[in-house]
Backbone bond lengths (Angstrom), bond angles and torsions (degrees), N, CA, C in turn:
res aa  C-N    CA-C-N  psi(-1)  N-CA   C-N-CA  omega(-1)  CA-C   N-CA-C  phi
1 X - - - 1.440 - - 1.516 113.27 -
2 X 1.299 117.87 6.58 1.469 119.79 -178.20 1.527 108.98 -75.28
3 X 1.299 115.95 108.80 1.458 123.30 179.30 1.515 106.16 -118.86
4 X 1.295 119.32 116.28 1.470 123.30 -164.66 1.498 115.44 -54.03
5 X 1.331 119.43 -33.80 1.455 120.49 -179.38 1.515 112.97 -87.58
6 X 1.293 117.67 -10.43 1.472 121.02 -173.01 1.520 111.99 -129.48
7 X 1.325 117.28 49.60 1.452 119.48 179.38 1.531 107.98 -72.24
8 X 1.337 116.12 120.97 1.428 123.19 -179.69 1.524 110.44 -99.53
9 X 1.325 115.58 159.99 1.459 118.59 174.46 1.533 109.50 -61.66
10 X 1.293 116.88 154.98 1.451 121.72 -170.04 1.540 113.00 -58.31
11 X 1.326 118.62 -39.88 1.456 118.49 -178.25 1.541 111.15 -67.64
12 X 1.333 117.72 -34.70 1.448 120.16 176.22 1.507 111.55 -68.00
13 X 1.332 117.18 -38.21 1.472 121.54 175.92 1.522 109.83 -61.94
14 X 1.326 117.33 -40.37 1.465 120.40 -178.95 1.533 109.75 -67.59
15 X 1.340 116.82 -42.56 1.459 118.87 176.98 1.514 112.10 -60.29
16 X 1.355 116.80 -43.76 1.459 120.47 177.13 1.525 112.67 -60.26
17 X 1.328 116.67 -45.96 1.483 120.14 178.34 1.517 111.41 -59.82
18 X 1.344 115.82 -47.33 1.469 119.74 -179.43 1.505 111.79 -61.36
19 X 1.334 116.53 -44.87 1.467 120.32 -179.40 1.521 112.38 -65.77
20 X 1.331 116.66 -36.95 1.469 119.26 177.05 1.528 110.36 -67.28
21 X 1.312 117.18 -39.84 1.452 120.80 177.60 1.533 112.73 -62.21
22 X 1.338 115.35 -45.87 1.475 120.59 176.66 1.501 110.83 -65.04
23 X 1.319 117.49 -40.27 1.458 121.48 -177.24 1.541 113.34 -67.96
24 X 1.331 116.19 -21.77 1.483 118.66 178.11 1.513 113.46 -65.72
25 X 1.327 118.34 -18.64 1.477 121.15 -178.36 1.524 111.89 -98.99
26 X 1.322 118.31 3.79 1.443 121.50 -177.43 1.533 111.05 -97.98
27 X 1.327 115.31 149.76 1.461 121.88 177.69 1.499 109.17 -99.04
28 X 1.331 116.40 134.06 1.472 121.77 -174.64 1.527 110.54 -124.37
29 X 1.348 115.48 138.55 1.459 120.88 174.35 1.520 108.28 -127.44
30 X 1.309 114.93 140.46 1.463 120.87 174.90 1.539 106.42 -102.60
31 X 1.300 114.67 84.76 1.476 120.15 -173.36 1.529 111.55 -68.17
32 X 1.330 117.21 -40.04 1.456 120.47 -175.83 1.532 113.30 -77.29
33 X 1.335 117.48 -22.39 1.438 122.55 -179.89 1.504 115.55 77.35
34 X 1.331 117.65 8.12 1.471 120.30 -176.58 1.528 114.49 -98.81
35 X 1.343 117.34 4.15 1.445 123.44 -178.91 1.521 113.83 57.52
36 X 1.329 113.44 27.50 1.473 120.52 179.70 1.528 109.40 -123.74
37 X 1.318 116.97 -44.91 1.446 121.67 -176.70 1.525 110.29 -110.86
38 X 1.331 114.35 132.45 1.464 121.65 -176.15 1.509 109.87 -132.11
39 X 1.340 115.84 150.42 1.435 122.21 171.59 1.536 106.43 -110.35
40 X 1.345 115.08 128.96 1.442 119.90 -175.33 1.527 108.42 -116.19
41 X 1.321 116.83 128.47 1.464 122.51 -178.19 1.532 109.31 -114.38
42 X 1.307 115.60 142.87 1.446 120.85 176.41 1.502 112.30 144.60
43 X 1.333 115.06 163.91 1.462 122.07 179.48 1.528 112.88 55.95
44 X 1.318 116.55 31.29 1.449 120.01 176.52 1.507 115.14 77.33
45 X 1.337 118.99 8.45 1.477 120.86 179.86 1.505 111.26 -143.28
46 X 1.302 116.25 161.36 1.440 124.10 175.73 1.483 108.81 -119.42
47 X 1.314 116.29 130.78 1.496 119.32 -179.36 1.517 110.78 -126.45
48 X 1.286 115.12 157.89 1.459 122.60 176.39 1.527 109.06 -111.27
49 X 1.317 115.21 127.38 1.483 121.76 179.49 1.512 109.24 -114.98
50 X 1.309 116.27 132.55 1.463 122.13 172.92 1.512 107.66 -119.42
51 X 1.322 116.67 106.14 1.484 120.34 -175.95 1.503 112.92 -71.11
52 X 1.311 117.35 -31.65 1.477 119.75 178.20 1.526 111.51 -67.26
53 X 1.307 116.20 -41.85 1.474 121.65 177.97 1.523 113.25 -82.18
54 X 1.342 114.86 -10.29 1.472 121.83 -176.53 1.517 110.34 53.76
55 X 1.345 114.01 57.50 1.430 120.88 -179.77 1.511 112.58 -141.61
56 X 1.318 115.32 157.44 1.467 122.39 178.51 1.536 106.36 -142.98
57 X 1.309 115.64 146.10 1.475 118.76 -179.59 1.521 112.74 -66.60
58 X 1.325 119.02 -13.63 1.457 120.31 175.71 1.544 110.61 -77.20
59 X 1.306 116.80 -16.69 1.468 126.46 175.63 1.538 114.85 79.66
60 X 1.327 119.38 -9.03 1.462 121.97 179.96 1.525 110.93 -62.79
61 X 1.337 116.39 -45.73 1.464 122.08 -178.74 1.539 107.96 -61.75
62 X 1.331 117.37 -42.30 1.450 122.27 -178.07 1.535 111.47 -64.34
63 X 1.333 116.34 -38.73 1.460 120.45 -172.89 1.521 114.75 -81.87
64 X 1.350 116.76 -47.19 1.463 117.13 -175.99 1.517 113.78 -98.41
65 X 1.329 117.91 -6.82 1.459 123.45 174.31 1.513 112.33 64.28
66 X 1.326 116.27 30.31 1.473 125.66 171.07 1.499 105.94 -125.77
67 X 1.357 119.58 132.05 1.462 119.26 -179.50 1.535 112.68 -53.93
68 X 1.340 114.95 125.25 1.461 120.63 176.43 1.534 108.90 -72.96
69 X 1.322 116.81 178.71 1.460 120.58 -179.07 1.509 112.12 -61.09
70 X 1.343 117.92 -33.27 1.477 121.51 178.32 1.537 110.37 -69.42
71 X 1.328 116.12 -40.41 1.477 119.98 179.54 1.517 111.77 -69.38
72 X 1.348 117.42 -35.79 1.466 119.02 177.75 1.510 110.16 -68.69
73 X 1.350 116.82 -33.21 1.461 119.24 176.05 1.523 110.27 -65.45
74 X 1.333 117.20 -41.56 1.491 121.66 177.27 1.523 110.17 -63.13
75 X 1.333 115.94 -41.84 1.486 118.95 178.61 1.526 110.96 -64.52
76 X 1.320 116.44 -36.83 1.467 119.89 177.91 1.532 110.95 -60.02
77 X 1.367 116.00 -42.73 1.471 119.19 179.11 1.524 109.03 -68.20
78 X 1.298 119.59 -42.46 1.469 123.22 -175.71 1.541 111.94 -71.54
79 X 1.331 117.61 -45.12 1.464 122.10 -172.31 1.518 114.63 -97.27
80 X 1.296 118.48 -14.74 1.463 120.42 -176.96 1.530 112.04 73.52
81 X 1.319 115.03 -142.22 1.473 119.14 -176.84 1.527 112.73 -67.45
82 X 1.289 119.29 -16.81 1.464 123.09 -176.32 1.544 112.81 -86.53
83 X 1.327 116.66 5.09 1.496 117.67 -173.48 1.505 112.40 -67.87
84 X 1.321 118.84 -21.19 1.480 120.86 179.31 1.503 112.92 -61.29
85 X 1.331 118.02 -29.54 1.437 120.63 177.55 1.534 111.93 -87.04
86 X 1.314 116.34 -25.93 1.457 121.04 -176.73 1.526 113.43 -75.49
87 X 1.338 118.18 -19.86 1.438 119.38 -179.78 1.523 111.53 -60.53
88 X 1.335 117.72 -28.13 1.448 121.72 176.67 1.510 112.00 -65.78
89 X 1.309 117.34 -35.96 1.459 121.70 179.90 1.519 112.79 -66.91
90 X 1.330 114.91 -25.39 1.475 120.80 -178.55 1.526 111.71 -99.23
91 X 1.316 117.93 5.73 1.479 122.77 179.51 1.531 107.24 -104.54
92 X 1.328 113.83 155.12 1.449 119.42 177.42 1.535 110.58 -65.68
93 X 1.328 117.37 137.30 1.484 118.89 178.26 1.538 111.89 -67.71
94 X 1.331 117.64 -10.70 1.463 120.35 178.51 1.528 112.22 -63.74
95 X 1.294 116.96 -18.01 1.480 121.56 179.78 1.523 113.59 -85.86
96 X 1.352 116.68 -6.51 1.453 119.53 176.74 1.523 107.68 -69.22
97 X 1.320 116.49 145.14 1.444 121.85 -175.12 1.549 110.83 -55.03
98 X 1.322 116.40 -48.38 1.466 118.78 -176.31 1.521 112.04 -65.06
99 X 1.339 119.12 -37.17 1.449 122.97 179.05 1.517 110.43 -69.02
100 X 1.316 115.24 -40.72 1.452 122.15 179.86 1.533 110.28 -61.53
101 X 1.337 115.46 -45.85 1.471 119.72 179.88 1.509 111.60 -65.73
102 X 1.334 117.71 -37.93 1.470 120.44 177.83 1.545 111.27 -64.28
103 X 1.337 116.18 -38.64 1.475 119.30 -179.00 1.509 111.81 -63.53
104 X 1.335 116.80 -31.34 1.461 120.29 -177.20 1.515 113.76 -110.38
105 X 1.322 117.63 16.82 1.460 120.48 -178.02 1.523 112.97 -72.71
106 X 1.318 116.76 -28.30 1.453 119.90 177.95 1.513 109.63 -103.88
107 X 1.293 116.02 152.48 1.462 118.99 -178.93 1.538 109.41 -69.89
108 X 1.302 113.49 148.23 1.449 121.18 -179.94 1.525 108.12 -115.04
109 X 1.332 117.35 117.71 1.443 122.15 179.13 1.526 108.68 -91.47
110 X 1.310 115.82 108.87 1.448 119.75 179.96 1.521 110.83 -71.96
111 X 1.321 116.52 -38.89 1.427 121.66 179.42 1.530 108.30 -109.74
112 X 1.345 117.41 133.58 1.462 117.47 -179.79 1.555 111.27 -58.00
113 X 1.299 116.09 150.94 1.447 121.31 176.07 1.508 110.27 -62.80
114 X 1.344 117.16 150.68 1.462 120.92 -178.64 1.504 112.23 -60.39
115 X 1.313 117.49 -31.73 1.434 121.82 179.74 1.533 114.07 -64.27
116 X 1.316 115.84 -20.72 1.458 121.09 179.30 1.488 110.97 -96.01
């Protein structure tokens, strides 16, 4: 998953790898034919993925902003062999190393200072 312009923090890389691995065993159908909405079958459940909205009915994609296993399966169908690079385009840029470092570069005071 190392893509030179999109280096993610290690935990995000691990989540992407795990989701891609799980997604490889799922069956995907593009019922609407618009390459946007997909139905994903497997693991005892059926989910709906909307790649344009970056959402999945399992809600993991919606909450952590990294493609879940269902979304990676849909990307695999849409992008073919090149989907490993496209998962970065569907992930939040906050997981990029430089963005992550900027977010935590200043101290965060959880409790207000006594003077305030």
